[in-house]
C-alpha positions as a printed NumPy array, in Angstrom:
array([[ 24.266, -19.845, -17.778],
       [ 23.654, -16.555, -16.457],
       [ 20.915, -17.838, -15.172],
       [ 22.878, -19.968, -12.656],
       [ 24.895, -16.43 , -11.487],
       [ 22.565, -15.777,  -8.832],
       [ 22.507, -19.095,  -7.78 ],
       [ 26.451, -19.327,  -7.234],
       [ 26.483, -15.928,  -5.846],
       [ 24.173, -17.318,  -3.078],
       [ 26.252, -19.949,  -2.676],
       [ 29.046, -18.863,  -2.313],
       [ 28.055, -16.092,   0.48 ],
       [ 26.322, -19.588,   2.796],
       [ 29.016, -21.991,   1.477],
       [ 32.204, -19.793,   1.743],
       [ 33.002, -19.199,   4.889],
       [ 32.317, -23.408,   5.854],
       [ 35.054, -24.548,   2.864],
       [ 37.458, -22.314,   4.198],
       [ 36.46 , -23.634,   7.934],
       [ 37.359, -26.796,   6.863],
       [ 33.23 , -27.527,   6.866],
       [ 33.601, -28.327,  10.518],
       [ 32.567, -25.379,  13.123],
       [ 30.499, -23.108,  10.78 ],
       [ 27.208, -23.295,  10.078],
       [ 24.727, -20.432,   8.944],
       [ 20.878, -20.599,   9.797],
       [ 18.735, -18.851,   7.94 ],
       [ 15.256, -17.981,  10.141],
       [ 12.319, -18.873,   8.044],
       [  8.393, -17.468,   9.066],
       [  6.711, -20.413,   9.776],
       [  3.862, -21.449,   7.197],
       [  0.213, -20.478,   7.83 ],
       [  1.101, -18.841,  10.914],
       [ -2.682, -17.353,  12.499],
       [ -2.685, -13.673,  12.928],
       [ -2.161, -12.364,  16.557],
       [ -5.015, -10.875,  17.542],
       [ -4.856,  -7.834,  19.899],
       [ -7.32 ,  -8.453,  23.323],
       [-11.016,  -7.226,  23.464],
       [-11.415,  -4.843,  26.834],
       [-14.151,  -4.198,  28.259],
       [-17.342,  -5.958,  28.946],
       [-17.223, -10.097,  28.041],
       [-20.241, -10.248,  26.189],
       [-20.039, -10.758,  22.892],
       [-23.268,  -9.426,  22.256],
       [-21.999,  -5.833,  23.25 ],
       [-20.809,  -3.913,  20.285],
       [-16.873,  -3.845,  18.595],
       [-15.031,  -0.948,  18.23 ],
       [-11.204,  -1.341,  16.262],
       [ -9.388,   1.614,  17.321],
       [ -5.915,   1.644,  14.489],
       [ -3.365,   4.534,  15.321],
       [ -1.738,   5.082,  12.016],
       [  1.872,   4.548,  11.492],
       [  4.054,   2.575,  14.285],
       [  7.843,   1.563,  14.274],
       [  9.955,   2.326,  11.766],
       [  7.677,   4.151,  10.266],
       [  6.704,   7.183,  11.477],
       [  4.195,   8.85 ,   9.21 ],
       [  4.151,  13.285,   9.172],
       [  5.952,  14.544,  11.83 ],
       [  7.083,  18.041,  12.676],
       [ 10.623,  17.776,  14.525],
       [ 10.861,  16.658,  17.603],
       [  7.104,  14.803,  17.291],
       [  5.976,  12.325,  14.642],
       [  2.479,  11.344,  14.264],
       [  2.766,   7.716,  15.038],
       [  3.002,   8.979,  18.679],
       [  0.549,  11.821,  18.36 ],
       [ -1.945,   8.827,  16.569],
       [ -1.361,   6.656,  19.317],
       [ -1.579,   8.834,  22.664],
       [ -5.046,  10.014,  21.074],
       [ -6.072,   6.56 ,  20.557],
       [ -5.405,   5.561,  24.371],
       [ -7.749,   8.738,  24.588],
       [-10.477,   7.255,  23.097],
       [-10.014,   3.224,  24.425],
       [ -9.981,   5.143,  28.194],
       [-13.397,   7.352,  27.404],
       [-15.335,   4.138,  26.358],
       [-14.136,   2.384,  28.796],
       [-14.675,   4.915,  31.308],
       [-18.711,   4.956,  30.297],
       [-19.554,   0.938,  29.587],
       [-21.368,  -1.221,  27.456],
       [-18.798,  -0.889,  24.061],
       [-16.209,  -3.239,  23.444],
       [-13.079,  -1.727,  22.606],
       [ -9.244,  -3.134,  20.43 ],
       [ -6.452,  -1.695,  19.118],
       [ -4.175,  -2.799,  16.292],
       [ -1.447,  -1.447,  17.93 ],
       [ -1.066,  -0.185,  22.145],
       [  2.683,   0.179,  21.934],
       [  5.478,   1.638,  18.67 ],
       [  5.513,  -1.312,  16.803],
       [  4.573,  -1.883,  12.992],
       [  1.214,  -2.939,  11.714],
       [  1.714,  -4.035,   7.948],
       [ -1.515,  -1.614,   6.273],
       [ -3.64 ,  -4.938,   5.175],
       [ -3.554,  -5.918,   8.419],
       [ -5.085,  -3.27 ,  10.393],
       [ -8.909,  -4.038,   9.003],
       [ -7.828,  -7.367,   8.81 ],
       [ -8.081,  -7.714,  12.437],
       [-11.144,  -5.991,  12.755],
       [-12.989,  -8.481,  10.707],
       [-10.967, -11.203,  12.075],
       [-12.337,  -9.866,  15.431],
       [-15.832,  -9.232,  14.243],
       [-15.529,  -6.151,  14.731],
       [-19.256,  -3.58 ,  13.624],
       [-16.838,  -0.5  ,  13.574],
       [-13.939,   0.051,  12.497],
       [-12.122,   4.266,  12.951],
       [ -7.923,   4.435,  11.567],
       [ -6.856,   7.906,  13.081],
       [ -4.226,   9.609,  11.651],
       [ -2.569,  12.829,  11.557],
       [ -2.408,  15.295,   8.96 ],
       [  0.724,  16.739,   6.955],
       [  0.851,  19.729,   3.991],
       [  4.018,  21.834,   2.122],
       [  2.24 ,  25.007,   3.518],
       [  1.703,  25.551,   7.056],
       [ -1.612,  27.132,   6.76 ],
       [ -3.136,  23.804,   6.351],
       [ -4.907,  22.762,   9.643],
       [ -7.832,  21.338,  10.806],
       [ -9.761,  17.756,  10.825],
       [-11.298,  16.334,   8.92 ],
       [-12.594,  12.469,   8.316],
       [-12.851,  10.148,   5.643],
       [-14.29 ,   7.186,   4.136],
       [-13.348,   4.81 ,   1.315],
       [-14.451,   6.28 ,  -1.915],
       [-17.064,   3.824,  -4.011],
       [-13.9  ,   3.463,  -6.343],
       [-12.496,   1.831,  -3.596],
       [-15.343,  -0.188,  -2.427],
       [-15.505,  -1.829,  -5.466],
       [-11.528,  -2.647,  -5.922],
       [-11.763,  -3.537,  -2.109],
       [-14.464,  -5.861,  -3.228],
       [-12.399,  -7.476,  -6.184],
       [ -9.381,  -7.982,  -4.06 ],
       [-11.235,  -9.815,  -1.341],
       [-13.218, -12.071,  -3.047],
       [-10.059, -13.384,  -5.663],
       [ -7.716, -13.467,  -2.471],
       [-10.643, -15.63 ,  -0.218],
       [-10.567, -17.742,  -3.069],
       [-14.646, -18.206,  -2.258],
       [-13.6  , -20.107,   0.863],
       [-14.805, -17.309,   3.382],
       [-17.901, -15.521,   5.143],
       [-19.615, -12.047,   4.503],
       [-21.523, -11.779,   7.528],
       [-21.608, -15.322,   9.048],
       [-22.298, -16.646,   6.034],
       [-19.599, -19.455,   4.075],
       [-19.388, -17.909,   1.144],
       [-17.815, -21.508,  -0.758],
       [-21.398, -22.693,  -0.293],
       [-23.162, -20.065,  -2.336],
       [-23.232, -20.066,  -6.033],
       [-21.284, -17.45 ,  -7.879],
       [-24.679, -15.102,  -7.996],
       [-25.576, -15.69 ,  -4.557],
       [-22.035, -14.908,  -3.171],
       [-21.929, -11.594,  -5.862],
       [-25.295, -10.727,  -4.475],
       [-24.59 , -11.378,  -0.41 ],
       [-20.736,  -9.218,  -0.997],
       [-22.6  ,  -6.16 ,  -2.832],
       [-25.728,  -6.206,   0.501],
       [-23.104,  -6.373,   3.156],
       [-21.009,  -4.055,   1.905],
       [-23.729,  -1.184,   1.095],
       [-24.436,  -1.426,   4.377],
       [-20.889,  -1.227,   5.467],
       [-20.756,   1.58 ,   3.631],
       [-23.861,   3.183,   5.505],
       [-22.263,   2.93 ,   8.819],
       [-19.195,   4.136,   7.017],
       [-21.172,   7.16 ,   6.704],
       [-23.689,   7.816,   9.398],
       [-20.71 ,   6.758,  11.92 ],
       [-18.495,   9.534,   9.915],
       [-21.297,  12.449,   9.757],
       [-21.893,  11.954,  13.646],
       [-17.455,  12.096,  14.385],
       [-18.35 ,  15.593,  12.294],
       [-20.79 ,  16.727,  14.318],
       [-19.333,  15.632,  17.648],
       [-16.239,  17.543,  16.893],
       [-17.429,  20.893,  15.152],
       [-17.78 ,  23.489,  17.19 ],
       [-14.538,  21.886,  19.329],
       [-11.928,  21.395,  17.18 ],
       [-10.745,  23.071,  14.301],
       [-12.002,  21.916,  10.652],
       [ -9.79 ,  21.564,   7.085],
       [-13.368,  19.46 ,   5.701],
       [-16.514,  20.34 ,   7.734],
       [-17.898,  17.58 ,   4.801],
       [-17.446,  13.612,   5.494],
       [-14.236,  13.088,   2.382],
       [-13.557,   9.308,   0.567],
       [-10.793,   8.049,  -0.864],
       [ -9.23 ,   4.709,  -1.875],
       [ -7.465,   4.505,   1.254],
       [ -6.035,   0.289,   1.772],
       [ -6.877,   1.257,   5.751],
       [-10.402,   1.196,   5.113],
       [-10.75 ,  -1.575,   2.404],
       [-12.68 ,  -4.639,   4.802],
       [-15.557,  -4.766,   2.414],
       [-18.352,  -5.921,   5.39 ],
       [-16.854,  -3.059,   8.566],
       [-18.177,   0.372,   9.3  ],
       [-14.819,   1.888,   8.666],
       [-13.439,   5.261,   8.927],
       [-10.893,   7.365,   8.84 ],
       [ -9.979,  10.104,  11.463],
       [ -7.679,  13.003,  10.737],
       [ -7.175,  14.388,  14.102],
       [ -4.909,  17.711,  13.169],
       [ -2.135,  18.776,  10.513],
       [  1.495,  18.33 ,  12.625],
       [  2.709,  20.71 ,   9.542],
       [  0.886,  23.64 ,  11.587],
       [  2.306,  24.946,  15.063],
       [ -1.326,  25.357,  16.752],
       [ -2.652,  21.71 ,  15.759],
       [  0.32 ,  20.582,  17.005],
       [  0.285,  22.359,  20.15 ],
       [ -3.078,  20.977,  19.976],
       [ -2.661,  17.511,  19.705],
       [  0.203,  17.574,  22.313],
       [ -1.987,  19.42 ,  24.893],
       [ -3.392,  17.252,  27.558],
       [ -6.642,  19.631,  26.934],
       [ -6.953,  19.173,  23.447],
       [ -6.15 ,  15.504,  23.466],
       [ -9.261,  15.107,  25.866],
       [-11.297,  16.713,  23.562],
       [-10.828,  15.396,  20.633],
       [-11.348,  12.29 ,  22.283],
       [-14.709,  13.313,  24.337],
       [-15.986,  14.185,  21.064],
       [-14.735,  10.334,  19.206],
       [-15.833,   8.781,  21.647],
       [-19.723,  10.068,  22.024],
       [-19.377,   9.741,  18.407],
       [-18.862,   6.577,  18.378],
       [-21.574,   5.63 ,  21.65 ],
       [-23.968,   7.741,  19.492],
       [-23.356,   5.101,  16.395],
       [-23.513,   2.116,  18.255],
       [-26.933,   3.121,  19.846],
       [-28.998,   4.085,  16.299],
       [-27.498,   0.685,  14.659],
       [-29.194,  -1.024,  18.424],
       [-32.298,   1.077,  17.436],
       [-32.412,   3.36 ,  21.073]])
């Protein structure tokens, strides 16, 4: 009897009003999401040449998730504004394709952000955030990559989720043996991690002396948004919203220009190095 109670309660909620009104002009419609709905992918801006490198910029948070905040200043708005500035700088310079996980105030599930980069075949994924701390003395920018432990967990989840039906760098794992598939995944992951380190170091190099730094070395953490096993990825904390000086800088046109210029130059240099030029 106890097992039937939830079903009986649901039936009373849905069908009770219908029975009370004689079963005629009262219909309850419940919209269910379509099965196997493909993910909506963002538009790629820049040269319409697939051989050109593609960076996916990911403004953190959005929609009902504001992120960190200080009064009226919200992380989701700061991250979006800076991401748009970086995109504009890259497009002005030409030669690089750019996509954004969001271009307005909408919520994107955490797991979908790196998945978008993978689905688009991105060459680099940059997630943009603004930090917060208990003390208002904390300030400065930081650059994070996925930790080794996080990479291991990501690879295991990736393999299980895709159930040997996806691809790593264009090679279908379903067409390989377990041993070969594991080797391909490991090699791809190592290559992506090396790219992440290189890109993160360039970010630090470009912002040093222009933007205050919280950490002057590349940090690593098991960040879910960076868990694309075959796309070099980094998280750029542009400053601390909990710090009045950082907030003023992040909210200013000059501050955003300096940050965007440095980030765009780091991305451009990274792609140039990858191309061997």
